[in-house]
MARKEFI-82658 format. One record per atom (N, C-alpha, C): residue number from 0; residue in one letter; atom name; x negated, y negated, z negated. Coordinates in steps of 0.02 Angstrom, whole numbers, plus 50000, padded with zeros to 5 digits. Example, Ala and Ser with C-alpha at 12.3 -4.5 7.8 and 13.67 -1.06 7.14 Angstrom:
nr|rest|atom|xx|yy|zz
0|a|N|49340|50284|49610
0|a|CA|49385|50225|49610
0|a|C|49340|50165|49610
1|s|N|49358|50112|49646
1|s|CA|49316|50053|49643
1|s|C|49355|49998|49606
//
This chain:
nr|rest|atom|xx|yy|zz
0|x|N|50748|50621|48766
0|x|CA|50704|50599|48820
0|x|C|50633|50592|48794
1|x|N|50586|50615|48834
1|x|CA|50516|50605|48815
1|x|C|50492|50538|48841
2|x|N|50430|50520|48826
2|x|CA|50404|50454|48845
2|x|C|50404|50443|48921
3|x|N|50387|50494|48958
3|x|CA|50386|50487|49031
3|x|C|50457|50474|49058
4|x|N|50505|50510|49032
4|x|CA|50574|50500|49054
4|x|C|50599|50430|49036
5|x|N|50581|50406|48976
5|x|CA|50601|50339|48956
5|x|C|50569|50286|49001
6|x|N|50505|50295|49016
6|x|CA|50470|50248|49060
6|x|C|50502|50248|49129
7|x|N|50517|50307|49155
7|x|CA|50549|50313|49221
7|x|C|50617|50280|49222
8|x|N|50656|50291|49169
8|x|CA|50724|50261|49165
8|x|C|50719|50184|49162
9|x|N|50671|50159|49124
9|x|CA|50661|50086|49118
9|x|C|50642|50057|49186
10|x|N|50595|50089|49220
10|x|CA|50575|50065|49286
10|x|C|50632|50067|49336
11|x|N|50671|50121|49334
11|x|CA|50727|50128|49380
11|x|C|50779|50073|49368
12|x|N|50793|50059|49305
12|x|CA|50841|50007|49288
12|x|C|50820|49939|49315
13|x|N|50758|49919|49301
13|x|CA|50736|49852|49319
13|x|C|50714|49846|49392
14|x|N|50703|49904|49424
14|x|CA|50688|49902|49496
14|x|C|50748|49875|49535
15|x|N|50808|49882|49507
15|x|CA|50868|49856|49539
15|x|C|50867|49779|49543
16|x|N|50826|49748|49502
16|x|CA|50823|49674|49498
16|x|C|50756|49647|49526
17|x|N|50706|49689|49531
17|x|CA|50638|49667|49546
17|x|C|50633|49628|49612
18|x|N|50672|49650|49662
18|x|CA|50668|49617|49728
18|x|C|50687|49542|49724
19|x|N|50726|49525|49675
19|x|CA|50748|49455|49668
19|x|C|50689|49409|49650
20|x|N|50644|49434|49609
20|x|CA|50590|49392|49584
20|x|C|50522|49407|49615
21|x|N|50518|49458|49656
21|x|CA|50454|49484|49680
21|x|C|50412|49432|49718
22|x|N|50444|49393|49760
22|x|CA|50405|49343|49799
22|x|C|50371|49293|49752
23|x|N|50406|49271|49701
23|x|CA|50376|49224|49655
23|x|C|50320|49256|49614
24|x|N|50329|49318|49594
24|x|CA|50275|49354|49559
24|x|C|50214|49359|49604
25|x|N|50226|49377|49667
25|x|CA|50170|49384|49715
25|x|C|50135|49317|49728
26|x|N|50174|49263|49728
26|x|CA|50144|49197|49739
26|x|C|50111|49168|49677
27|x|N|50127|49196|49619
27|x|CA|50098|49172|49556
27|x|C|50032|49207|49541
28|x|N|50029|49272|49553
28|x|CA|49969|49311|49537
28|x|C|49950|49355|49596
29|x|N|49886|49365|49606
29|x|CA|49862|49409|49659
29|x|C|49871|49482|49638
30|x|N|49872|49525|49687
30|x|CA|49876|49597|49675
30|x|C|49817|49619|49632
31|x|N|49758|49592|49647
31|x|CA|49697|49610|49610
31|x|C|49705|49590|49536
32|x|N|49728|49530|49524
32|x|CA|49737|49506|49456
32|x|C|49787|49550|49418
33|x|N|49843|49565|49450
33|x|CA|49894|49607|49417
33|x|C|49868|49677|49404
34|x|N|49830|49704|49450
34|x|CA|49801|49771|49441
34|x|C|49754|49772|49382
35|x|N|49712|49721|49376
35|x|CA|49666|49716|49319
35|x|C|49704|49710|49253
36|x|N|49755|49667|49252
36|x|CA|49794|49658|49191
36|x|C|49832|49722|49172
37|x|N|49857|49758|49222
37|x|CA|49893|49819|49209
37|x|C|49848|49874|49181
38|x|N|49785|49875|49204
38|x|CA|49737|49923|49177
38|x|C|49722|49909|49104
39|x|N|49721|49845|49085
39|x|CA|49708|49825|49016
39|x|C|49768|49838|48971
40|x|N|49829|49828|48997
40|x|CA|49889|49835|48956
40|x|C|49946|49856|49002
41|x|N|49970|49918|48993
41|x|CA|50021|49945|49039
41|x|C|50088|49909|49035
42|x|N|50096|49866|48983
42|x|CA|50158|49827|48977
42|x|C|50149|49754|49000
43|x|N|50089|49737|49023
43|x|CA|50073|49670|49047
43|x|C|50085|49616|48994
44|x|N|50078|49634|48931
44|x|CA|50085|49585|48877
44|x|C|50023|49541|48871
45|x|N|49973|49554|48912
45|x|CA|49913|49512|48913
45|x|C|49921|49452|48959
46|x|N|49979|49445|48989
46|x|CA|49997|49384|49026
46|x|C|50046|49348|48981
47|x|N|50035|49283|48969
47|x|CA|50078|49247|48921
47|x|C|50153|49252|48938
48|x|N|50192|49265|48886
48|x|CA|50264|49273|48893
48|x|C|50296|49211|48926
49|x|N|50269|49153|48912
49|x|CA|50297|49091|48942
49|x|C|50297|49094|49018
50|x|N|50246|49125|49047
50|x|CA|50243|49130|49120
50|x|C|50297|49176|49147
51|x|N|50309|49232|49112
51|x|CA|50363|49277|49132
51|x|C|50431|49242|49122
52|x|N|50438|49206|49067
52|x|CA|50501|49171|49054
52|x|C|50517|49120|49108
53|x|N|50466|49085|49133
53|x|CA|50478|49037|49187
53|x|C|50507|49070|49249
54|x|N|50478|49127|49267
54|x|CA|50504|49163|49325
54|x|C|50576|49185|49313
55|x|N|50588|49211|49253
55|x|CA|50655|49233|49234
55|x|C|50706|49176|49240
56|x|N|50687|49118|49217
56|x|CA|50731|49060|49217
56|x|C|50746|49035|49288
57|x|N|50696|49037|49332
57|x|CA|50705|49015|49401
57|x|C|50762|49054|49435
58|x|N|50767|49118|49419
58|x|CA|50815|49162|49452
58|x|C|50874|49181|49407
59|x|N|50889|49138|49360
59|x|CA|50942|49152|49312
59|x|C|51008|49171|49346
60|x|N|51030|49131|49393
60|x|CA|51095|49144|49426
60|x|C|51093|49208|49467
61|x|N|51040|49217|49506
61|x|CA|51035|49277|49548
61|x|C|51033|49340|49506
62|x|N|50996|49338|49450
62|x|CA|50992|49396|49406
62|x|C|51060|49410|49374
63|x|N|51094|49358|49353
63|x|CA|51160|49367|49323
63|x|C|51210|49396|49373
64|x|N|51207|49372|49436
64|x|CA|51252|49398|49487
64|x|C|51238|49472|49501
65|x|N|51174|49489|49505
65|x|CA|51155|49559|49516
65|x|C|51177|49602|49457
66|x|N|51169|49575|49397
66|x|CA|51191|49612|49337
66|x|C|51266|49625|49340
67|x|N|51303|49575|49362
67|x|CA|51376|49583|49368
67|x|C|51392|49637|49421
68|x|N|51356|49636|49476
68|x|CA|51366|49686|49528
68|x|C|51354|49757|49501
69|x|N|51303|49764|49458
69|x|CA|51285|49830|49432
69|x|C|51329|49851|49373
70|x|N|51344|49804|49328
70|x|CA|51378|49822|49265
70|x|C|51449|49796|49259
71|x|N|51467|49747|49300
71|x|CA|51533|49717|49294
71|x|C|51533|49657|49247
72|x|N|51477|49642|49217
72|x|CA|51471|49587|49169
72|x|C|51420|49537|49194
73|x|N|51441|49475|49206
73|x|CA|51396|49423|49232
73|x|C|51357|49393|49174
74|x|N|51301|49424|49159
74|x|CA|51259|49402|49103
74|x|C|51187|49396|49125
75|x|N|51150|49354|49090
75|x|CA|51078|49346|49101
75|x|C|51045|49340|49033
76|x|N|50984|49365|49029
76|x|CA|50944|49355|48969
76|x|C|50871|49350|48990
77|x|N|50831|49320|48946
77|x|CA|50759|49318|48961
77|x|C|50732|49388|48969
78|x|N|50754|49434|48928
78|x|CA|50726|49502|48932
78|x|C|50742|49535|48999
79|x|N|50801|49523|49026
79|x|CA|50819|49549|49092
79|x|C|50770|49522|49144
80|x|N|50760|49457|49144
80|x|CA|50716|49426|49193
80|x|C|50643|49445|49185
81|x|N|50621|49449|49122
81|x|CA|50551|49468|49109
81|x|C|50539|49540|49131
82|x|N|50584|49585|49114
82|x|CA|50576|49655|49134
82|x|C|50578|49662|49210
83|x|N|50621|49624|49243
83|x|CA|50624|49626|49316
83|x|C|50559|49601|49346
84|x|N|50532|49547|49318
84|x|CA|50469|49519|49344
84|x|C|50410|49566|49332
85|x|N|50409|49597|49274
85|x|CA|50355|49645|49260
85|x|C|50360|49706|49305
86|x|N|50421|49729|49319
86|x|CA|50430|49785|49366
86|x|C|50407|49764|49435
87|x|N|50423|49702|49455
87|x|CA|50400|49677|49521
87|x|C|50323|49677|49523
88|x|N|50292|49656|49468
88|x|CA|50219|49655|49465
88|x|C|50190|49725|49473
89|x|N|50220|49773|49439
89|x|CA|50197|49842|49445
89|x|C|50205|49867|49517
90|x|N|50262|49851|49547
90|x|CA|50274|49872|49617
90|x|C|50221|49841|49663
91|x|N|50203|49779|49651
91|x|CA|50152|49746|49692
91|x|C|50085|49784|49686
92|x|N|50068|49806|49626
92|x|CA|50004|49842|49617
92|x|C|50006|49910|49651
93|x|N|50065|49937|49662
93|x|CA|50072|50003|49693
93|x|C|50077|50000|49769
94|x|N|50083|49940|49797
94|x|CA|50090|49933|49869
94|x|C|50025|49951|49904
95|x|N|50032|49984|49961
95|x|CA|49975|50001|50003
95|x|C|49953|49939|50041
96|x|N|49890|49937|50059
96|x|CA|49866|49882|50099
96|x|C|49841|49824|50058
97|x|N|49830|49769|50092
97|x|CA|49797|49711|50062
97|x|C|49844|49653|50051
98|x|N|49909|49667|50041
98|x|CA|49957|49612|50031
98|x|C|49936|49571|49971
99|x|N|49918|49508|49983
99|x|CA|49902|49462|49928
99|x|C|49850|49491|49880
100|x|N|49796|49517|49909
100|x|CA|49743|49549|49869
100|x|C|49709|49504|49820
//
C-alpha cells in the first residue's frame, strides 16, 4: 500500500466511529479553528492529546459497542476514540456550508 492508500484505509476505518463523537467535536471546536489546525498539521497533533482523550472517554461505552458490532470484540482504547474524534474533526472541515463556522 502506498501512503494515499494507507491514509484512505485509516479514514475509512475510523469513519465507522466518527458519528458517535462528532457532535461533541463540533461543540468543542469551530469549523474555522479545525480547518486552521488541519492546515498546520494534517494529523491534528497541534491540539493537545488530553482534549482528544476527554472526548474518547466520554463515549467509551458507545465506541466499545460499535467496535463489537464491527469486529465481534467489545473493546475500547484511547487510540480508538482519539482516531474517531480526529476523523470527525476532518469530516467537519470537509462539510459544505457554514455549520459551526
